[in-house]
C-alpha positions in Angstrom: 0.9 -43.6 -43.6 3.2 -45.3 -41.2 6.9 -44.6 -41.7 8.8 -47.3 -43.5 11.6 -49.1 -41.6 15.1 -48.1 -42.5 17.3 -50.5 -44.4 19.4 -51.0 -41.3 16.3 -52.3 -39.4 15.2 -55.8 -40.6 11.4 -56.2 -40.7 10.4 -58.9 -38.3 6.6 -58.5 -38.2 5.1 -61.3 -40.3 2.3 -59.0 -41.7 4.8 -56.4 -42.8 7.0 -59.2 -44.3 4.1 -60.5 -46.2 3.1 -57.1 -47.4 6.6 -56.5 -48.7 6.9 -59.9 -50.2 3.7 -59.4 -52.2 5.4 -56.6 -54.1 8.9 -58.0 -54.2 8.6 -60.5 -57.1 9.7 -58.7 -60.3 7.4 -60.7 -62.5 4.2 -60.8 -60.5 4.5 -58.4 -57.5 6.5 -55.3 -58.6 3.9 -53.0 -60.1 6.6 -50.7 -61.7 8.2 -53.7 -63.4 4.7 -55.0 -64.5 4.0 -51.6 -65.9 7.3 -51.4 -67.7 6.7 -54.8 -69.4 3.2 -53.8 -70.4 4.3 -50.6 -72.0 6.9 -52.5 -74.0 4.3 -55.0 -75.1 2.0 -52.1 -76.0 4.7 -50.4 -78.2 5.6 -53.6 -79.9 2.0 -54.6 -80.4 1.1 -51.3 -82.0 4.1 -51.7 -84.3 3.0 -55.2 -85.2 -0.5 -54.0 -86.0 0.9 -51.2 -88.2 2.6 -53.8 -90.4 -0.8 -55.4 -91.2 -3.1 -52.3 -91.4 -1.8 -49.9 -94.0 -4.7 -47.5 -93.4 -4.0 -47.0 -89.7 -0.2 -47.6 -90.0 0.8 -43.9 -89.5 -1.3 -43.3 -86.4 -0.3 -46.7 -84.9 3.4 -46.0 -85.4 3.1 -42.5 -84.1 1.4 -43.8 -81.0 4.0 -46.5 -80.5 6.8 -43.9 -80.6 5.3 -41.6 -78.0 6.9 -41.0 -74.6 5.9 -43.2 -71.7 3.9 -40.3 -70.0 1.8 -39.9 -73.2 1.4 -43.6 -73.8 0.4 -44.8 -70.4 -3.1 -43.1 -70.3 -3.8 -44.8 -73.7 -2.7 -48.2 -72.5 -4.9 -48.1 -69.4 -7.9 -46.4 -71.1 -10.7 -49.0 -70.9 -11.8 -48.7 -74.5 -8.4 -48.4 -76.1 -7.0 -51.3 -74.1 -9.9 -53.5 -75.0 -9.5 -52.6 -78.7 -5.7 -53.3 -78.5 -6.3 -56.8 -77.0 -9.0 -57.6 -79.5 -6.7 -56.5 -82.3 -3.8 -58.6 -81.1 -6.0 -61.7 -80.8 -7.4 -61.2 -84.3 -3.9 -60.6 -85.7 -2.6 -63.9 -84.2 -5.5 -65.8 -85.6 -5.1 -64.1 -89.1 -8.4 -62.2 -88.9 -7.3 -58.7 -88.2 -8.7 -56.7 -91.1 -8.6 -53.1 -89.9 -7.3 -52.2 -86.4 -10.1 -51.1 -84.1 -7.5 -49.4 -81.9 -6.4 -47.3 -84.9 -9.9 -46.2 -85.5 -10.5 -45.1 -81.9 -7.1 -43.6 -81.2 -7.0 -41.4 -84.3 -8.4 -38.4 -82.5 -6.1 -38.8 -79.5 -2.6 -39.1 -81.1 0.0 -38.2 -78.4 1.9 -35.0 -79.2 5.6 -35.6 -78.3 6.3 -31.8 -78.5 3.6 -30.9 -75.9 4.9 -28.6 -73.2 3.4 -30.7 -70.4 2.2 -34.3 -70.4 -1.4 -35.0 -69.8 -2.4 -38.0 -67.6 -6.0 -37.9 -68.8 -7.0 -40.7 -71.2 -9.8 -40.5 -73.8 -12.5 -42.1 -71.8 -11.7 -40.0 -68.7 -12.2 -36.9 -70.8 -15.8 -37.9 -71.4 -16.8 -37.5 -67.8 -17.8 -34.1 -66.6 -17.3 -33.1 -63.9 -14.1 -35.0 -63.4 -13.9 -36.8 -60.1 -10.7 -38.5 -58.8 -11.3 -41.8 -57.0 -8.5 -41.5 -54.5 -6.5 -38.2 -54.8 -2.8 -38.6 -53.9 -2.9 -42.4 -54.3 -3.3 -42.8 -58.0 -4.9 -41.5 -61.2 -8.1 -43.5 -61.0 -11.3 -41.7 -61.7 -15.0 -42.2 -61.1 -17.3 -43.2 -64.0 -20.6 -41.4 -64.4 -22.8 -41.1 -67.5 -20.5 -39.7 -70.2 -21.2 -36.3 -71.8 -19.5 -36.4 -75.2 -18.7 -33.5 -77.5 -18.2 -34.1 -81.1 -18.4 -37.2 -83.3 -15.1 -38.8 -82.0 -16.3 -38.6 -78.4 -19.8 -39.9 -79.3 -18.2 -42.9 -81.0 -16.0 -43.5 -77.9 -19.0 -43.1 -75.6 -21.0 -45.7 -77.5 -18.1 -48.2 -77.3 -17.5 -47.5 -73.5 -21.2 -48.1 -72.7 -21.2 -51.2 -74.9 -18.3 -52.6 -72.9 -19.8 -51.6 -69.6 -23.1 -53.4 -70.4 -21.1 -56.4 -71.8 -19.0 -56.7 -68.6 -22.3 -56.8 -66.6 -23.7 -59.4 -68.9 -26.8 -57.3 -69.5 -27.4 -55.4 -72.7 -30.2 -53.4 -71.0 -28.2 -52.5 -68.0 -28.9 -49.0 -66.6 -26.3 -46.3 -66.9 -23.6 -46.0 -64.1 -24.8 -44.7 -60.8 -23.7 -41.1 -60.1 -22.4 -41.7 -56.5 -23.4 -39.4 -53.7 -20.7 -37.4 -52.1 -20.8 -39.7 -49.0 -20.2 -42.7 -51.2 -17.2 -41.1 -52.9 -15.9 -40.1 -49.5 -16.0 -43.6 -48.2 -14.4 -44.9 -51.4 -11.5 -42.5 -50.8 -11.3 -43.5 -47.2 -11.2 -47.2 -48.2 -8.3 -46.6 -50.5 -6.5 -44.6 -47.8 -7.1 -47.4 -45.3 -5.9 -50.0 -47.7 -2.7 -48.1 -48.3 -2.2 -47.5 -44.6 -2.6 -51.1 -43.6 -0.6 -52.5 -46.5 1.8 -49.7 -47.6 3.3 -51.9 -50.3 0.7 -54.4 -51.6 -2.4 -52.3 -50.8 -1.1 -49.1 -52.4 0.3 -51.2 -55.3 -3.0 -52.7 -56.4 -4.7 -49.2 -56.5 -2.2 -48.2 -59.3 -3.7 -50.9 -61.6 -7.2 -49.4 -61.4 -8.1 -46.7 -63.9 -11.8 -46.4 -63.7 -14.2 -47.0 -60.8 -17.9 -47.3 -61.6 -20.9 -47.8 -59.3 -23.8 -49.9 -60.5 -26.7 -52.1 -59.6 -27.2 -55.6 -61.1 -29.3 -58.5 -60.2 -28.6 -62.0 -61.4 -29.5 -65.6 -60.5 -26.5 -65.5 -58.1 -27.8 -62.5 -56.4 -27.0 -58.7 -56.5 -23.6 -57.6 -57.7 -21.2 -56.7 -54.9 -18.0 -55.9 -56.9 -16.2 -57.1 -60.0 -13.1 -56.3 -62.0 -13.4 -55.8 -65.8 -10.6 -58.0 -67.1 -10.7 -58.3 -70.9 -14.3 -57.0 -71.4 -13.7 -53.8 -69.5 -9.9 -53.4 -68.7 -8.5 -51.5 -65.8 -12.0 -51.1 -64.3 -13.6 -51.9 -60.9 -17.4 -51.9 -60.7 -19.0 -51.7 -57.2 -22.4 -51.7 -55.7 -22.8 -48.4 -53.8 -23.5 -50.5 -50.7 -19.8 -51.6 -50.7 -19.0 -48.1 -49.6 -20.9 -48.0 -46.3 -17.7 -48.4 -44.4 -14.0 -47.8 -45.1 -13.2 -51.4 -44.2 -15.7 -52.8 -46.6 -14.5 -50.5 -49.4 -10.9 -51.3 -48.7 -11.5 -55.1 -48.9 -13.5 -54.6 -52.2 -10.7 -52.5 -53.7 -8.1 -55.1 -52.6 -10.1 -57.9 -54.1 -10.7 -56.4 -57.5 -7.4 -54.5 -57.7 -5.5 -57.7 -57.0 -7.3 -59.3 -60.0 -6.4 -56.3 -62.2 -2.8 -56.4 -61.1 -2.5 -60.1 -61.9 -4.3 -59.6 -65.2 -1.5 -57.1 -66.2 1.2 -59.4 -64.9 0.0 -62.5 -66.9 0.0 -60.5 -70.1 3.8 -60.8 -70.2 4.4 -64.2 -68.5 2.2 -67.3 -68.6 2.1 -69.7 -65.6 0.4 -72.8 -67.0 1.2 -75.0 -70.0 -2.3 -76.4 -70.4 -4.9 -73.7 -70.2 -7.8 -76.3 -70.3 -6.6 -78.5 -67.4 -9.2 -78.4 -64.6 -9.3 -78.9 -60.8 -12.4 -79.9 -58.7 -13.6 -77.1 -56.3 -15.6 -78.6 -53.4 -17.5 -75.4 -52.7 -18.6 -74.8 -56.3 -20.5 -76.9 -58.8 -18.1 -78.1 -61.5 -14.4 -77.5 -61.7 -12.0 -74.6 -62.3 -9.1 -74.3 -64.8 -5.7 -74.2 -63.2 -5.3 -70.5 -64.1 -8.5 -69.7 -62.3 -7.1 -71.6 -59.2 -4.0 -69.3 -59.4 -6.2 -66.2 -59.7 -8.3 -67.2 -56.7 -5.3 -68.2 -54.6 -3.6 -64.9 -55.5 -6.6 -63.0 -54.1 -7.0 -65.1 -51.0 -3.4 -64.6 -50.0 -3.8 -60.8 -50.4 -7.1 -61.0 -48.4 -5.6 -63.0 -45.5 -2.6 -60.6 -45.3 -5.1 -57.7 -45.2 -7.1 -59.3 -42.4 -4.0 -60.1 -40.4 -3.0 -56.4 -40.8 -6.5 -55.3 -39.7 -6.4 -57.5 -36.6 -3.1 -55.9 -35.5 -4.1 -52.4 -36.5 -3.1 -49.7 -34.0 -5.3 -47.3 -32.2 -4.6 -44.5 -34.7 -6.0 -46.6 -37.5 -9.1 -47.5 -35.4 -9.7 -43.9 -34.5 -9.5 -42.7 -38.1 -11.3 -45.5 -39.9 -13.4 -47.1 -37.1 -12.9 -50.6 -35.7 -12.3 -53.5 -38.2 -15.1 -56.1 -38.5 -14.9 -58.5 -35.6 -15.5 -61.7 -37.6 -15.1 -62.9 -41.1 -18.3 -63.1 -43.2 -18.8 -66.7 -44.1 -19.3 -67.5 -47.8 -21.8 -70.3 -48.2 -20.9 -73.0 -50.7 -23.1 -73.7 -53.7 -26.0 -75.9 -52.8 -25.4 -79.6 -53.4 -21.6 -79.4 -53.4 -19.4 -81.5 -51.1 -18.6 -78.4 -49.0 -22.3 -77.7 -48.5 -22.8 -81.3 -47.2 -19.7 -81.3 -45.0 -19.8 -77.8 -43.6 -16.2 -77.1 -44.8 -14.6 -74.4 -47.0 -16.7 -71.5 -45.7 -13.8 -69.3 -44.7 -11.1 -67.6 -46.8 -8.3 -69.5 -44.9 -9.9 -72.9 -45.6 -10.2 -72.1 -49.3 -6.7 -70.7 -49.5 -5.3 -73.9 -48.0 -7.3 -76.1 -50.4 -6.2 -74.1 -53.4 -2.6 -74.1 -52.2 -2.7 -77.9 -51.9 -4.1 -78.1 -55.5 -1.2 -76.1 -56.7 1.4 -78.2 -54.8 -0.2 -81.4 -56.2 0.1 -80.4 -59.8 2.6 -82.4 -61.9 5.9 -80.5 -62.5 5.2 -80.3 -66.3 1.8 -78.6 -65.7 3.4 -75.2 -64.9 5.9 -73.0 -66.8 9.0 -71.7 -65.1 7.0 -68.6 -64.2 4.3 -70.8 -62.8 6.6 -72.6 -60.4 8.1 -69.3 -59.3 4.6 -67.8 -58.9 3.5 -70.8 -56.7 6.6 -70.5 -54.4 6.1 -66.8 -54.0 2.4 -66.9 -53.1 2.7 -69.9 -50.8 5.7 -68.3 -48.9 3.6 -65.2 -48.4 0.6 -67.2 -47.2 2.7 -69.1 -44.6 3.6 -65.8 -43.0 0.0 -65.1 -42.0 -1.3 -68.7 -41.7 0.7 -71.3 -39.8 -1.6 -74.0 -41.0 -1.1 -73.3 -44.7 0.8 -76.0 -46.7 4.5 -75.4 -47.0 5.8 -74.6 -50.4 8.0 -77.3 -51.9 11.7 -76.5 -52.6 11.6 -76.8 -56.4 15.3 -75.9 -56.8 16.5 -79.5 -56.8 13.7 -80.6 -59.0 14.4 -77.8 -61.4 18.1 -78.9 -61.5 17.0 -82.5 -62.2 14.6 -81.4 -65.0 17.3 -79.3 -66.7 18.6 -81.2 -69.7 22.3 -81.3 -70.4 23.7 -80.1 -73.7 22.9 -82.7 -76.3 25.0 -82.5 -79.5 22.6 -84.5 -81.5 19.9 -81.9 -81.0 22.2 -78.9 -81.7 24.9 -80.1 -84.0 28.2 -78.2 -83.6 28.5 -77.6 -87.4 26.7 -74.9 -89.3 26.0 -71.4 -88.3 23.4 -69.7 -86.0 21.8 -66.6 -87.5 19.1 -64.3 -86.2 16.0 -64.0 -88.3 15.6 -60.5 -89.9 13.9 -58.1 -89.9 12.4 -58.0 -86.5 10.8 -55.4 -84.2 11.9 -55.4 -80.6 11.7 -53.5 -77.3 14.6 -53.9 -74.8 14.1 -53.7 -71.0 17.7 -53.7 -69.8 16.7 -52.9 -66.2 14.6 -56.1 -66.1 17.0 -58.2 -68.1 14.4 -58.9 -70.8 13.9 -58.4 -74.5 10.5 -58.7 -76.3 10.9 -59.4 -80.0 8.7 -60.2 -82.9 9.8 -61.2 -86.5 8.0 -59.0 -89.0 6.7 -62.1 -90.8 5.1 -63.3 -87.5 2.1 -62.3 -85.4 3.6 -63.3 -82.1 5.8 -61.7 -79.4 8.6 -63.6 -77.7 9.9 -62.7 -74.2 13.6 -63.4 -73.8 15.2 -63.5 -70.3 18.8 -62.3 -69.8 20.3 -65.7 -70.7 18.3 -66.1 -74.0 18.8 -62.5 -74.9 22.6 -62.9 -74.6 22.6 -66.1 -76.7 20.3 -64.4 -79.2 22.7 -61.4 -79.6 25.6 -63.8 -80.3 23.7 -65.6 -83.2 25.3 -63.5 -85.9 26.6 -66.2 -88.2 28.9 -67.9 -85.6 28.9 -71.7 -85.2 27.7 -73.2 -81.9 31.1 -73.6 -80.5 31.9 -69.9 -81.0 28.6 -68.9 -79.5 29.4 -71.1 -76.4 32.8 -69.5 -76.1 31.5 -66.0 -76.4 28.6 -66.7 -74.0 30.9 -68.2 -71.4 33.0 -65.0 -71.6 29.9 -62.8 -71.2 28.6 -64.7 -68.1 32.1 -65.4 -66.6 31.9 -69.2 -66.7 34.4 -71.7 -67.9 33.8 -72.2 -71.7 34.0 -76.0 -71.4 31.6 -76.3 -68.4 28.5 -78.4 -68.5 26.5 -75.4 -67.2 27.5 -73.3 -70.3 26.6 -76.2 -72.6 23.3 -76.6 -70.9 22.4 -72.9 -70.9 23.4 -72.3 -74.5 21.8 -75.5 -75.7 18.5 -74.7 -74.0 18.4 -71.2 -75.3 19.3 -72.2 -78.8 16.5 -74.8 -78.9 14.0 -72.2 -77.6 15.1 -69.6 -80.1 14.9 -72.0 -83.0 11.4 -73.2 -81.9 10.3 -69.5 -81.7 11.6 -68.9 -85.3 13.9 -66.2 -84.0 17.1 -67.9 -85.2 18.1 -70.4 -87.9 20.7 -73.2 -87.5 21.9 -73.8 -91.1 24.3 -76.6 -91.8 
């Protein structure tokens, strides 16, 4: 890989700047931070499930208490992650019954006293011989037909194949293809090319992939090229073997699906839209997309355009090792009968990225969460680095200041006391300035930023005035300032609405 510039040498190349930027945002770009939040969510979620399933409570609590190195292979195991997400959804809707995660993990309880941590998850242990997808760049492994031993592994195999067929949308789908050595060699070269061209963003998305499967599938939309598993088959990329006929094609496929998996992980701990059903017309497709799908597509297109800009400027060493990059972009035909099909527009990635960016910029302020506005600014700034014609991100700072409501005594009376609800379960992430907390009587997690966490910690029976004074001291602001009033008022309202504190008169 190319050497990284020193801290004393500012990066001036736009492609390198975009590559760095795509991994700089702590909420959506920094894979280490995304992973830390997901581990905290995993621990807390298992603890919540243990409260409601007495039969599996011991194994759930034991798993939740395991060290990170033991827990991570379970979190990113396709079957266990699917079970965990299904369990949480059922818990929130009051339909949990018995934890499916507890049933599948019972034979794989981490052993804290083990001499050496194992990075192999339960599904990975089903595959013999074991084949790493890209040695040295991550722990992903190649799926072939499982060979279970014992009843626990047979049960796990049945569930893995059920999820595999469900993700393909075909209950009769054939078993995964056992790729030839040449296919696996190109897969590895594609990963190495991706990490070489984009040392930050390219290498980063590979870390969100656990399992790579090769398969054939025909549908009314044509043969499968590539797909990421999402909820039905987490942490998984499925490819047609034909995607590994060149390192460039493999690299682009891995970037496409890996970026989706990375965003999937990021969105688990920070929503970006307030109305999940709001839709946007898409001129190259029949029908419309939800706003979140617009974000997902824009996220991929920005990564793709940065990759293609890096490919266009690739040096001779890259071309000698991996071959020349494709000379032109493959055009993607719009769906028949759509406005784009009639006009001849929106056939390239750049055209589609610009349209989606305009869609995001035209959304009303109230359509997005605070994370959503930040996500939009981040993506559009990265896009402008590699596409001069892309729309310019709006400066939302002034709008955010105007939207912020001043402290309103009528909403938060100065009398009475503020008291935290007890008991609760919580996981602290001090390095990220976040606390994830769930009251034991609830089935929901709440993510507190540093500001809300500080206010929450001060709600120990003090009145609002005392909380303001203590908060001002903690953040080094004047106690009687409007900013302190606004920050405390906003946090108190959010905490009361989340049922994390009471304000008793």
